[in-house]
N, C-alpha and C positions, 0 to 999 in steps of 0.2 A: 784189819786191813791192813795191807801191806805198805809202806811208805817209801818214795823216796824224796832224801832230803837234799835241796839244792845249796850246797855248804857253800858260804864267803871264804877265803882264804887270804893270809897276808900278802899285798903286793908288793912285801920286800921284807919290811922286819917281821921274823915271825912272833915276835911279842905281841903283835899286834892280833894275834888270834883271840875268839872269845873263849870262855868256858862252855857254853854251848856248844859251839862251833867241837870242842875237842873230848865234848860229851860223847856228841851225835856219830864223831866218825869211829868211836871205839867202840861204841855198842852195834854198829851196823856191825851187816852179815859182808857186805861187799864195797869195797870204795869202787865207784871208776873214777879214773883221774886221766886229766888230758894227755901229760907224760908222766908215768910211774918214778923215773928219776929224781922229776923235780918235788914228786907228793910224797915220794918214800924219803927226803928228808924230812919233810915238815910232820912225818909222822913217827920217825926216830928222835927228834927235839923233844917231843911228849911223848915217845913209851908206847904208842898205836901199833899194836902186831893187825890190825884188821887188814885181808888182803885184797889189794889192788887188782884191776882189771884194766887196761890200758883202751882209752876210746878218745878218737881225734879225728880229725877232715878226710884220712887216709883209708881209715877203718870201720868208720860208722854205722854203715849201711850194714855191713859184715856182723857187727858186733850185737846189733839191738834184737835180732831173736832170741838170742843165750842169756842176754839183759834180763828180757821179759818174763821167761822161762823160772830164772833166780827170782823175780820180785811179785812173782803168785805166791810162792813162799815166805819170802824175807826182804826187811829192810836193807836198804841201799841208799849210799849217798853220791852225790855226784858234785864232783870238784874241777877247777880248771887251776892251770898253771900258777895262775894269779890274780886276784879280785874273786868275783861274782862271775857264778857259771851262769850260760846262756849270753852274755858281753861280747861280742865280736868270736864266740867261739861254736864248736858245733854240739855242745851238751842241749839245745832248744830239739833238737833234732830227735831225741831219745823222748825228750817230754810230750811231743809234737804224736809220737808213735804209741805214746800212753792214754790218750784221750779214750780207746774204747775198749780199754782196759780199769778193773779196779782197784786202781794204785791210787791212793792220797798224794799231792805234790805239795811239799813243805815246804816253808824256804826259812833257811837259818842264815840272815843277814851278815854280810862282813864288809871291809874296808871294799873300796872300788877307785879304781884311779879317775874316773871321769868326777866324781865329785870332790875327790881328795883335791885334785888339780883346780875346779873352779871355785871353792870355798879361799883358795888365796887371792883371785882373781880383783883388780881395783875399779870393776866394773859391775853392772848390774847383772844377776846371772838368777836371775826371777824365771825366764826362762829359756830355753838353751838346746841347739841341733845336736844330735852326737850322731856323725858319719861316720865312726869305727875307725878300721886303719885307714889312711889315706889311699886314694886310686893312686897305679901306677904313672898309668900313661897322663902325655899331660892335658891331653883334649880332654879326658874324665875330669882331672882336676881342675881345670876350667870352668866345665858343665859345672862342677859342684859348687865353687865358689858365685857364677853365675846363677844357680838353683838358690842359692842361702841368702844371697845379699839382701833378698826384700823380703826377708824374715826380720830381718832388723833385732837377730838374736845373737849371742856369742855362738861359734862355730867348735867343737871339740872332735878333734882328731888323735887316732894313736897314731906311731911311725917308729922304726925301725932305724938304727945307726947308720945303717945300709944306705937308708932312700933320705934321711931328713934334710941333707942339703941341695939333694934334687926337688925337693917338695918348697922349698924354700927359694929355690932361685927361680921356680916355676910362679910361686906369689910375687915373690916381689918385681917382679916382671907387667905379674897384672896392678898390685895393689901394694907398691913401695911401700908406702906411709900408713898402710893398717895396721894398729895395733896388736898386738900378740904377747900372751903369756904361753910362757914354755917351759914346762919342769919336765925333768930329767933325774930316771933315780929315786922317784921318789919314796920317802921315808929310810932309803940304807944309808949308808955310810958317807956316800961320795953324792947325795940329795944336792940338784942345781935349780934353783928357781931361777928364769929370764924373764923381765918385763921389755917391752920396746916393741921399734917396727920390726917388718918384716924384715925388712931392709938392714936394718940394724945385727936382728937375728942371727942373718947370712954370713955377715962381719964373725959376725960372737962365737957359735960353732964352726970350727975350722974342723976339726978333729972329734966329731963326736961320739960318744960311749955311752950304751946302756940304754936303756928304752925311755921314749920321750913322747911325752901328752902335748899338746898342743892346742889351744885355746885362744882362739880367730875372735877378735872383740868386734861390735859393731862397726860401722864404718862412722870417723870422727863426726859426723854433722848428727850422729845417733845415739852418739854418746860422751853426753857435754860432762867438761874437764870445768875446773877449779878456775876462776877468775885469776885473773892477774895480781890483782891486793889479795885475795885470797892463797894465793902462792907465796908471794911475799912474806905474807901473815906467819903463816907455814914454817917459812924456813927460817925467819926468826927463833920461831918459839921451839924450831927443833934445834936450833945452836944454842940454846942453854941446856940440852938434854942429850947430843950426841957430840962426839969428837972427831974433826976431820972431815974436810970437804966430800970425798967420796963416801964416806957412811952417811953423811948429811944428804948427801943425793941417792944411796941408794934407798932410805928412808924418806924421802919426798917422793919417788918414784912407785912407792908403793902405795903411798898416801894420795897422790893425787892423777895417777892414771899418766904421767908424762915420762917418756923414754927412756932409757938411763943417761945418754947423751942429752935429751932437752934438761931433764934435771938436775946435773952436772952443771949445765953452763947457767943456767934459772939462780944458781946457789953462787958462782963467782960473779952474777952480775949484782947480788942483792947489796949494799951495805948495811953491815952490823956491828951496829954501835955498841962501844965497850959498856960495862955495867959501871957505874962511878964506884 
C-alpha cells in the first residue's frame, strides 16, 4: 500500500533535520511542498533529487486530484516551509482527501516552533492553547483574548514582522501587564528571546524582523511567582555565578518569570554582601 509521509523539517537551522526525514525525502517518488523554492534549498543542502510539486492555499483544491493519482502507485512526502505539516498550513486538506483511499498516513516527527518556544517558558506549560496565526482584526483579537482567558493556560500565536506591532498595541490596551514570552528567528543566527509584559514588548520590538512565536502567559493571579525572599536569595546566588547587573537581571528574569525591567530593578535593590 502506498504511503503519504508527513515530514517535519527545520524551523530555521537546516542541521536540525533528522536522518529519517532525509532518507524519507530521498526515497519518495514526489515531494509535496508549500513553497518549492524554500524546500529546494533544503533538498540541495542534502543532495536530494526527488521531484517536487507545490501545494499551498492558492492551489490546494486543484492539485489534490493529481496528487491522489500519484499516491495510488507511489509513496509521497508532504512538507511545509518550516516545521511540521498540517500546523497552520493547508497540508490537512490533502490528508482529509485521502480518507476514502487506500493510503497509509505516516508521520515523520520533526521540529516545531510551538514546542520549541514553550520549552523556554518560565511558567507551567502542562496545558496550552494554540491559536495559529493571530487574527488581523482588532475585534477578532479581543474575542480570542476573551475566549482563552478563562482557560488559565498559556496561549501560543504566530505572527509576522509586519503585523506584530499592531498585535502588541491591541494586547497592551487590553492587558498591558500580562506576561509574554516572544521568540524571534528561532534556531537561526539572530535568534532572540524576550520575556516581560505585553507593554514592555511593545517598547522592545520597535523594528521587528523575522518570524515571531508568541506565548501569552496565564493572568498573574493564576501564575504564581517566587516570593520576595526567594527572589532575594536567587539574586545573591546568581551574583556568585554571573557578572554584570544586566546579565544577572536576564538570568533572574528567566528563572523567576519577572519582566526584564522588574528583574533589573530587583537586582539594583538587593544588597550583595562582599565575600571576606
